[in-house]
A tleap script that builds the chain and sets N, CA, C and O, in Angstrom:
source leaprc.protein.ff14SB
mol = sequence {
  NMET ALA VAL GLU MET ILE ASN LEU GLU ASN
  LEU LYS ILE ALA LEU ARG ILE ASP TYR ASP
  ASP GLU ASP ILE TYR LEU LYS MET CYS LEU
  ASP ALA ALA ILE GLU HIE LEU LYS SER ALA
  VAL ASP ASP TYR GLU THR LYS ILE LYS GLU
  GLU SER PHE ILE LYS LYS THR ASN ILE ILE
  LEU VAL PHE THR VAL GLN LYS LEU PHE ASP
  GLU ARG THR PHE ASN ASP ASP THR LYS THR
  SER THR LYS ILE ASN HIE ILE VAL SER SER
  LEU LEU THR GLN MET ARG TRP CYS TYR GLU
  LEU CLYS
}
set mol.1.N position { 111.755 11.955 125.044 }
set mol.1.CA position { 111.244 12.376 123.755 }
set mol.1.C position { 110.905 13.863 123.805 }
set mol.1.O position { 110.149 14.309 124.669 }
set mol.2.N position { 111.457 14.604 122.893 }
set mol.2.CA position { 111.226 16.042 122.857 }
set mol.2.C position { 109.825 16.341 122.330 }
set mol.2.O position { 109.327 15.672 121.425 }
set mol.3.N position { 109.213 17.345 122.909 }
set mol.3.CA position { 107.887 17.774 122.486 }
set mol.3.C position { 108.061 18.742 121.321 }
set mol.3.O position { 108.902 19.640 121.363 }
set mol.4.N position { 107.255 18.546 120.284 }
set mol.4.CA position { 107.340 19.397 119.103 }
set mol.4.C position { 106.016 20.115 118.878 }
set mol.4.O position { 104.960 19.666 119.322 }
set mol.5.N position { 106.099 21.226 118.185 }
set mol.5.CA position { 104.892 21.949 117.796 }
set mol.5.C position { 104.079 21.074 116.850 }
set mol.5.O position { 104.632 20.313 116.056 }
set mol.6.N position { 102.777 21.196 116.947 }
set mol.6.CA position { 101.891 20.402 116.102 }
set mol.6.C position { 102.048 20.813 114.639 }
set mol.6.O position { 102.206 21.991 114.321 }
set mol.7.N position { 102.000 19.823 113.768 }
set mol.7.CA position { 102.058 20.091 112.335 }
set mol.7.C position { 100.738 19.654 111.707 }
set mol.7.O position { 99.856 19.145 112.399 }
set mol.8.N position { 100.603 19.851 110.410 }
set mol.8.CA position { 99.343 19.549 109.740 }
set mol.8.C position { 98.972 18.075 109.876 }
set mol.8.O position { 97.811 17.752 110.125 }
set mol.9.N position { 99.929 17.194 109.720 }
set mol.9.CA position { 99.656 15.755 109.817 }
set mol.9.C position { 99.098 15.385 111.200 }
set mol.9.O position { 98.087 14.689 111.292 }
set mol.10.N position { 99.748 15.845 112.266 }
set mol.10.CA position { 99.275 15.539 113.620 }
set mol.10.C position { 97.974 16.265 113.951 }
set mol.10.O position { 97.148 15.751 114.705 }
set mol.11.N position { 97.794 17.446 113.394 }
set mol.11.CA position { 96.544 18.175 113.579 }
set mol.11.C position { 95.379 17.376 113.001 }
set mol.11.O position { 94.327 17.256 113.629 }
set mol.12.N position { 95.572 16.838 111.812 }
set mol.12.CA position { 94.519 16.040 111.176 }
set mol.12.C position { 94.203 14.798 111.999 }
set mol.12.O position { 93.044 14.392 112.085 }
set mol.13.N position { 95.206 14.199 112.596 }
set mol.13.CA position { 94.977 13.035 113.464 }
set mol.13.C position { 94.151 13.466 114.679 }
set mol.13.O position { 93.183 12.800 115.045 }
set mol.14.N position { 94.535 14.573 115.294 }
set mol.14.CA position { 93.818 15.069 116.473 }
set mol.14.C position { 92.370 15.414 116.149 }
set mol.14.O position { 91.481 15.210 116.975 }
set mol.15.N position { 92.134 15.933 114.958 }
set mol.15.CA position { 90.789 16.338 114.548 }
set mol.15.C position { 90.026 15.199 113.867 }
set mol.15.O position { 88.871 15.360 113.472 }
set mol.16.N position { 90.683 14.058 113.738 }
set mol.16.CA position { 90.084 12.874 113.096 }
set mol.16.C position { 89.650 13.165 111.666 }
set mol.16.O position { 88.550 12.805 111.246 }
set mol.17.N position { 90.528 13.818 110.937 }
set mol.17.CA position { 90.288 14.099 109.520 }
set mol.17.C position { 91.227 13.201 108.734 }
set mol.17.O position { 92.447 13.338 108.825 }
set mol.18.N position { 90.659 12.283 107.962 }
set mol.18.CA position { 91.501 11.309 107.263 }
set mol.18.C position { 91.485 11.482 105.739 }
set mol.18.O position { 91.778 10.544 104.999 }
set mol.19.N position { 91.144 12.672 105.286 }
set mol.19.CA position { 91.158 12.975 103.865 }
set mol.19.C position { 91.959 14.255 103.661 }
set mol.19.O position { 92.218 14.990 104.614 }
set mol.20.N position { 92.349 14.519 102.418 }
set mol.20.CA position { 93.242 15.640 102.123 }
set mol.20.C position { 92.531 16.863 101.535 }
set mol.20.O position { 93.168 17.890 101.300 }
set mol.21.N position { 91.244 16.766 101.301 }
set mol.21.CA position { 90.518 17.843 100.626 }
set mol.21.C position { 90.594 19.177 101.358 }
set mol.21.O position { 90.534 20.232 100.725 }
set mol.22.N position { 90.722 19.147 102.661 }
set mol.22.CA position { 90.700 20.371 103.473 }
set mol.22.C position { 92.088 20.844 103.897 }
set mol.22.O position { 92.203 21.766 104.703 }
set mol.23.N position { 93.137 20.230 103.369 }
set mol.23.CA position { 94.500 20.545 103.819 }
set mol.23.C position { 94.857 22.021 103.699 }
set mol.23.O position { 95.462 22.589 104.608 }
set mol.24.N position { 94.492 22.638 102.599 }
set mol.24.CA position { 94.840 24.053 102.401 }
set mol.24.C position { 94.148 24.913 103.456 }
set mol.24.O position { 94.774 25.785 104.058 }
set mol.25.N position { 92.862 24.670 103.679 }
set mol.25.CA position { 92.130 25.448 104.678 }
set mol.25.C position { 92.658 25.166 106.089 }
set mol.25.O position { 92.820 26.092 106.884 }
set mol.26.N position { 92.926 23.902 106.400 }
set mol.26.CA position { 93.468 23.556 107.724 }
set mol.26.C position { 94.815 24.229 107.955 }
set mol.26.O position { 95.082 24.718 109.053 }
set mol.27.N position { 95.666 24.259 106.932 }
set mol.27.CA position { 96.976 24.901 107.058 }
set mol.27.C position { 96.810 26.406 107.273 }
set mol.27.O position { 97.535 27.006 108.066 }
set mol.28.N position { 95.861 27.007 106.571 }
set mol.28.CA position { 95.592 28.440 106.773 }
set mol.28.C position { 95.132 28.699 108.207 }
set mol.28.O position { 95.572 29.658 108.842 }
set mol.29.N position { 94.251 27.845 108.711 }
set mol.29.CA position { 93.758 27.994 110.088 }
set mol.29.C position { 94.881 27.805 111.092 }
set mol.29.O position { 94.984 28.563 112.057 }
set mol.30.N position { 95.724 26.802 110.876 }
set mol.30.CA position { 96.848 26.548 111.778 }
set mol.30.C position { 97.813 27.731 111.778 }
set mol.30.O position { 98.242 28.181 112.840 }
set mol.31.N position { 98.151 28.230 110.604 }
set mol.31.CA position { 99.056 29.388 110.523 }
set mol.31.C position { 98.469 30.605 111.224 }
set mol.31.O position { 99.179 31.320 111.932 }
set mol.32.N position { 97.166 30.843 111.028 }
set mol.32.CA position { 96.505 31.979 111.685 }
set mol.32.C position { 96.487 31.804 113.200 }
set mol.32.O position { 96.697 32.765 113.940 }
set mol.33.N position { 96.238 30.584 113.661 }
set mol.33.CA position { 96.211 30.319 115.100 }
set mol.33.C position { 97.591 30.536 115.720 }
set mol.33.O position { 97.704 31.089 116.814 }
set mol.34.N position { 98.631 30.102 115.025 }
set mol.34.CA position { 99.999 30.311 115.528 }
set mol.34.C position { 100.314 31.798 115.613 }
set mol.34.O position { 100.850 32.265 116.618 }
set mol.35.N position { 99.985 32.535 114.572 }
set mol.35.CA position { 100.238 33.977 114.577 }
set mol.35.C position { 99.444 34.679 115.671 }
set mol.35.O position { 99.938 35.617 116.298 }
set mol.36.N position { 98.224 34.230 115.899 }
set mol.36.CA position { 97.411 34.806 116.977 }
set mol.36.C position { 98.087 34.567 118.327 }
set mol.36.O position { 98.166 35.476 119.154 }
set mol.37.N position { 98.567 33.360 118.547 }
set mol.37.CA position { 99.259 33.052 119.809 }
set mol.37.C position { 100.503 33.905 119.983 }
set mol.37.O position { 100.761 34.425 121.069 }
set mol.38.N position { 101.270 34.048 118.917 }
set mol.38.CA position { 102.485 34.859 118.990 }
set mol.38.C position { 102.161 36.295 119.398 }
set mol.38.O position { 102.914 36.926 120.140 }
set mol.39.N position { 101.037 36.798 118.906 }
set mol.39.CA position { 100.627 38.165 119.248 }
set mol.39.C position { 100.044 38.256 120.646 }
set mol.39.O position { 100.162 39.291 121.301 }
set mol.40.N position { 99.421 37.190 121.107 }
set mol.40.CA position { 98.713 37.217 122.390 }
set mol.40.C position { 99.613 36.979 123.594 }
set mol.40.O position { 99.272 37.380 124.707 }
set mol.41.N position { 100.760 36.332 123.390 }
set mol.41.CA position { 101.615 35.932 124.509 }
set mol.41.C position { 102.913 36.724 124.466 }
set mol.41.O position { 103.665 36.658 123.493 }
set mol.42.N position { 103.167 37.476 125.537 }
set mol.42.CA position { 104.431 38.207 125.641 }
set mol.42.C position { 105.596 37.230 125.655 }
set mol.42.O position { 105.506 36.163 126.261 }
set mol.43.N position { 106.676 37.585 124.997 }
set mol.43.CA position { 107.897 36.783 124.965 }
set mol.43.C position { 107.652 35.355 124.473 }
set mol.43.O position { 108.254 34.405 124.973 }
set mol.44.N position { 106.771 35.219 123.499 }
set mol.44.CA position { 106.411 33.913 122.952 }
set mol.44.C position { 107.653 33.133 122.508 }
set mol.44.O position { 107.795 31.953 122.829 }
set mol.45.N position { 108.537 33.783 121.783 }
set mol.45.CA position { 109.709 33.094 121.224 }
set mol.45.C position { 110.612 32.516 122.315 }
set mol.45.O position { 111.263 31.495 122.095 }
set mol.46.N position { 110.659 33.141 123.465 }
set mol.46.CA position { 111.436 32.622 124.588 }
set mol.46.C position { 110.691 31.484 125.270 }
set mol.46.O position { 111.273 30.445 125.579 }
set mol.47.N position { 109.409 31.688 125.499 }
set mol.47.CA position { 108.602 30.704 126.226 }
set mol.47.C position { 108.409 29.411 125.443 }
set mol.47.O position { 108.271 28.343 126.038 }
set mol.48.N position { 108.398 29.496 124.111 }
set mol.48.CA position { 108.116 28.321 123.287 }
set mol.48.C position { 109.244 27.282 123.380 }
set mol.48.O position { 109.110 26.176 122.856 }
set mol.49.N position { 110.316 27.621 124.023 }
set mol.49.CA position { 111.425 26.671 124.212 }
set mol.49.C position { 111.156 25.691 125.355 }
set mol.49.O position { 111.852 24.685 125.490 }
set mol.50.N position { 110.144 25.987 126.177 }
set mol.50.CA position { 109.780 25.133 127.306 }
set mol.50.C position { 108.801 24.050 126.848 }
set mol.50.O position { 107.820 24.349 126.166 }
set mol.51.N position { 109.063 22.790 127.221 }
set mol.51.CA position { 108.201 21.684 126.803 }
set mol.51.C position { 106.761 21.847 127.289 }
set mol.51.O position { 105.822 21.585 126.537 }
set mol.52.N position { 106.580 22.277 128.532 }
set mol.52.CA position { 105.216 22.415 129.044 }
set mol.52.C position { 104.466 23.522 128.304 }
set mol.52.O position { 103.252 23.428 128.122 }
set mol.53.N position { 105.166 24.554 127.883 }
set mol.53.CA position { 104.564 25.628 127.106 }
set mol.53.C position { 104.138 25.101 125.731 }
set mol.53.O position { 103.061 25.439 125.240 }
set mol.54.N position { 104.978 24.282 125.120 }
set mol.54.CA position { 104.651 23.698 123.808 }
set mol.54.C position { 103.414 22.820 123.914 }
set mol.54.O position { 102.551 22.850 123.038 }
set mol.55.N position { 103.325 22.036 124.985 }
set mol.55.CA position { 102.155 21.163 125.174 }
set mol.55.C position { 100.875 21.993 125.242 }
set mol.55.O position { 99.878 21.655 124.605 }
set mol.56.N position { 100.906 23.075 126.011 }
set mol.56.CA position { 99.728 23.941 126.121 }
set mol.56.C position { 99.447 24.640 124.793 }
set mol.56.O position { 98.292 24.811 124.405 }
set mol.57.N position { 100.497 25.036 124.112 }
set mol.57.CA position { 100.348 25.671 122.801 }
set mol.57.C position { 99.640 24.733 121.837 }
set mol.57.O position { 98.734 25.146 121.114 }
set mol.58.N position { 100.051 23.477 121.827 }
set mol.58.CA position { 99.443 22.511 120.919 }
set mol.58.C position { 97.961 22.318 121.210 }
set mol.58.O position { 97.153 22.211 120.287 }
set mol.59.N position { 97.600 22.274 122.496 }
set mol.59.CA position { 96.187 22.139 122.859 }
set mol.59.C position { 95.396 23.343 122.343 }
set mol.59.O position { 94.327 23.183 121.755 }
set mol.60.N position { 95.920 24.529 122.564 }
set mol.60.CA position { 95.235 25.740 122.106 }
set mol.60.C position { 95.122 25.746 120.583 }
set mol.60.O position { 94.086 26.127 120.037 }
set mol.61.N position { 96.173 25.329 119.906 }
set mol.61.CA position { 96.133 25.308 118.445 }
set mol.61.C position { 95.079 24.335 117.932 }
set mol.61.O position { 94.340 24.657 117.002 }
set mol.62.N position { 95.006 23.154 118.526 }
set mol.62.CA position { 93.995 22.181 118.095 }
set mol.62.C position { 92.590 22.732 118.348 }
set mol.62.O position { 91.728 22.660 117.471 }
set mol.63.N position { 92.357 23.283 119.549 }
set mol.63.CA position { 91.043 23.874 119.854 }
set mol.63.C position { 90.698 24.993 118.877 }
set mol.63.O position { 89.586 25.050 118.353 }
set mol.64.N position { 91.647 25.871 118.642 }
set mol.64.CA position { 91.400 27.021 117.777 }
set mol.64.C position { 91.108 26.589 116.353 }
set mol.64.O position { 90.152 27.063 115.740 }
set mol.65.N position { 91.932 25.689 115.824 }
set mol.65.CA position { 91.718 25.232 114.451 }
set mol.65.C position { 90.403 24.469 114.346 }
set mol.65.O position { 89.664 24.630 113.375 }
set mol.66.N position { 90.111 23.640 115.344 }
set mol.66.CA position { 88.846 22.904 115.305 }
set mol.66.C position { 87.669 23.872 115.271 }
set mol.66.O position { 86.715 23.680 114.518 }
set mol.67.N position { 87.748 24.908 116.091 }
set mol.67.CA position { 86.668 25.899 116.140 }
set mol.67.C position { 86.537 26.603 114.784 }
set mol.67.O position { 85.428 26.753 114.270 }
set mol.68.N position { 87.650 27.031 114.209 }
set mol.68.CA position { 87.617 27.681 112.898 }
set mol.68.C position { 87.096 26.734 111.821 }
set mol.68.O position { 86.329 27.136 110.946 }
set mol.69.N position { 87.517 25.481 111.893 }
set mol.69.CA position { 87.127 24.487 110.903 }
set mol.69.C position { 85.648 24.127 111.016 }
set mol.69.O position { 84.932 24.078 110.015 }
set mol.70.N position { 85.203 23.878 112.239 }
set mol.70.CA position { 83.819 23.440 112.451 }
set mol.70.C position { 82.804 24.559 112.302 }
set mol.70.O position { 81.654 24.308 111.941 }
set mol.71.N position { 83.210 25.782 112.572 }
set mol.71.CA position { 82.267 26.897 112.563 }
set mol.71.C position { 82.488 27.822 111.378 }
set mol.71.O position { 82.501 29.045 111.517 }
set mol.72.N position { 82.662 27.216 110.214 }
set mol.72.CA position { 82.825 28.020 109.002 }
set mol.72.C position { 81.520 28.682 108.600 }
set mol.72.O position { 81.513 29.639 107.825 }
set mol.73.N position { 80.432 28.180 109.118 }
set mol.73.CA position { 79.131 28.800 108.868 }
set mol.73.C position { 78.631 29.375 110.182 }
set mol.73.O position { 79.124 29.011 111.249 }
set mol.74.N position { 77.666 30.261 110.110 }
set mol.74.CA position { 77.138 30.888 111.317 }
set mol.74.C position { 76.501 29.847 112.224 }
set mol.74.O position { 75.696 29.029 111.780 }
set mol.75.N position { 76.862 29.887 113.477 }
set mol.75.CA position { 76.319 28.959 114.472 }
set mol.75.C position { 76.060 29.757 115.741 }
set mol.75.O position { 76.956 30.441 116.237 }
set mol.76.N position { 74.873 29.678 116.256 }
set mol.76.CA position { 74.512 30.477 117.426 }
set mol.76.C position { 74.505 29.628 118.700 }
set mol.76.O position { 73.667 29.829 119.579 }
set mol.77.N position { 75.433 28.690 118.795 }
set mol.77.CA position { 75.531 27.850 119.991 }
set mol.77.C position { 76.466 28.535 120.990 }
set mol.77.O position { 77.620 28.137 121.146 }
set mol.78.N position { 75.963 29.553 121.652 }
set mol.78.CA position { 76.760 30.369 122.566 }
set mol.78.C position { 77.297 29.559 123.731 }
set mol.78.O position { 78.414 29.809 124.185 }
set mol.79.N position { 76.537 28.602 124.224 }
set mol.79.CA position { 76.956 27.794 125.370 }
set mol.79.C position { 78.245 27.025 125.058 }
set mol.79.O position { 79.187 27.068 125.850 }
set mol.80.N position { 78.303 26.328 123.931 }
set mol.80.CA position { 79.498 25.577 123.541 }
set mol.80.C position { 80.654 26.521 123.290 }
set mol.80.O position { 81.772 26.271 123.740 }
set mol.81.N position { 80.395 27.593 122.583 }
set mol.81.CA position { 81.423 28.564 122.249 }
set mol.81.C position { 82.049 29.165 123.510 }
set mol.81.O position { 83.265 29.350 123.566 }
set mol.82.N position { 81.244 29.466 124.502 }
set mol.82.CA position { 81.735 30.046 125.748 }
set mol.82.C position { 82.631 29.069 126.493 }
set mol.82.O position { 83.658 29.478 127.035 }
set mol.83.N position { 82.273 27.790 126.536 }
set mol.83.CA position { 83.090 26.788 127.222 }
set mol.83.C position { 84.466 26.675 126.585 }
set mol.83.O position { 85.479 26.662 127.285 }
set mol.84.N position { 84.505 26.595 125.270 }
set mol.84.CA position { 85.785 26.477 124.582 }
set mol.84.C position { 86.604 27.740 124.794 }
set mol.84.O position { 87.802 27.660 125.067 }
set mol.85.N position { 85.980 28.897 124.673 }
set mol.85.CA position { 86.705 30.147 124.851 }
set mol.85.C position { 87.269 30.269 126.264 }
set mol.85.O position { 88.354 30.826 126.436 }
set mol.86.N position { 86.573 29.770 127.271 }
set mol.86.CA position { 87.079 29.819 128.635 }
set mol.86.C position { 88.339 28.954 128.778 }
set mol.86.O position { 89.307 29.370 129.415 }
set mol.87.N position { 88.326 27.781 128.200 }
set mol.87.CA position { 89.501 26.901 128.259 }
set mol.87.C position { 90.686 27.566 127.581 }
set mol.87.O position { 91.778 27.618 128.147 }
set mol.88.N position { 90.481 28.067 126.388 }
set mol.88.CA position { 91.563 28.721 125.652 }
set mol.88.C position { 92.039 29.957 126.402 }
set mol.88.O position { 93.244 30.195 126.489 }
set mol.89.N position { 91.129 30.738 126.937 }
set mol.89.CA position { 91.493 31.938 127.684 }
set mol.89.C position { 92.332 31.588 128.911 }
set mol.89.O position { 93.318 32.263 129.208 }
set mol.90.N position { 91.944 30.548 129.611 }
set mol.90.CA position { 92.681 30.123 130.789 }
set mol.90.C position { 94.096 29.664 130.431 }
set mol.90.O position { 95.061 30.030 131.101 }
set mol.91.N position { 94.210 28.867 129.381 }
set mol.91.CA position { 95.541 28.413 128.957 }
set mol.91.C position { 96.411 29.583 128.513 }
set mol.91.O position { 97.605 29.614 128.809 }
set mol.92.N position { 95.823 30.544 127.803 }
set mol.92.CA position { 96.588 31.720 127.384 }
set mol.92.C position { 97.083 32.517 128.587 }
set mol.92.O position { 98.216 32.999 128.587 }
set mol.93.N position { 96.250 32.657 129.600 }
set mol.93.CA position { 96.657 33.368 130.812 }
set mol.93.C position { 97.846 32.675 131.459 }
set mol.93.O position { 98.804 33.333 131.864 }
set mol.94.N position { 97.791 31.365 131.559 }
set mol.94.CA position { 98.917 30.617 132.124 }
set mol.94.C position { 100.180 30.817 131.288 }
set mol.94.O position { 101.271 31.012 131.823 }
set mol.95.N position { 100.014 30.766 129.985 }
set mol.95.CA position { 101.172 30.902 129.097 }
set mol.95.C position { 101.782 32.296 129.185 }
set mol.95.O position { 102.995 32.454 129.055 }
set mol.96.N position { 100.955 33.291 129.401 }
set mol.96.CA position { 101.471 34.655 129.518 }
set mol.96.C position { 102.298 34.868 130.768 }
set mol.96.O position { 103.343 35.519 130.727 }
set mol.97.N position { 101.827 34.312 131.895 }
set mol.97.CA position { 102.379 34.700 133.180 }
set mol.97.C position { 103.122 33.612 133.938 }
set mol.97.O position { 103.775 33.922 134.935 }
set mol.98.N position { 103.059 32.373 133.524 }
set mol.98.CA position { 103.630 31.290 134.320 }
set mol.98.C position { 105.020 30.857 133.880 }
set mol.98.O position { 105.572 29.912 134.443 }
set mol.99.N position { 105.578 31.503 132.920 }
set mol.99.CA position { 106.913 31.125 132.440 }
set mol.99.C position { 107.861 32.293 132.639 }
set mol.99.O position { 107.626 33.396 132.148 }
set mol.100.N position { 108.917 32.034 133.358 }
set mol.100.CA position { 109.898 33.076 133.626 }
set mol.100.C position { 110.866 33.184 132.468 }
set mol.100.O position { 111.192 32.190 131.818 }
set mol.101.N position { 111.319 34.390 132.218 }
set mol.101.CA position { 112.356 34.601 131.210 }
set mol.101.C position { 113.685 34.147 131.771 }
set mol.101.O position { 113.996 34.380 132.939 }
set mol.102.N position { 114.456 33.506 130.939 }
set mol.102.CA position { 115.770 33.028 131.392 }
set mol.102.C position { 116.879 33.764 130.699 }
set mol.102.O position { 118.053 33.496 130.955 }
savepdb mol mol.pdb
quit
């Protein structure tokens, strides 16, 4: 089974959102997260062809969108924010440097 990039429907399942009221905002967050990844990772378009890269991309996208979605208001929970940022930062580092160009 081929691995695919996460879409809005699967994102909502991952985030346990079973209503449609937030679809426009979720789609905006997903699009912004994808664009951020494209800017953050060298040779993104080449690397995204690798299944393991797509899997990591999907995890980062879910984390990023969840963070944007859940923290629409000011929240000073630095401890939680730091943990999530470390995970995302680590995955981005792997995505930048662990895939060879073919």
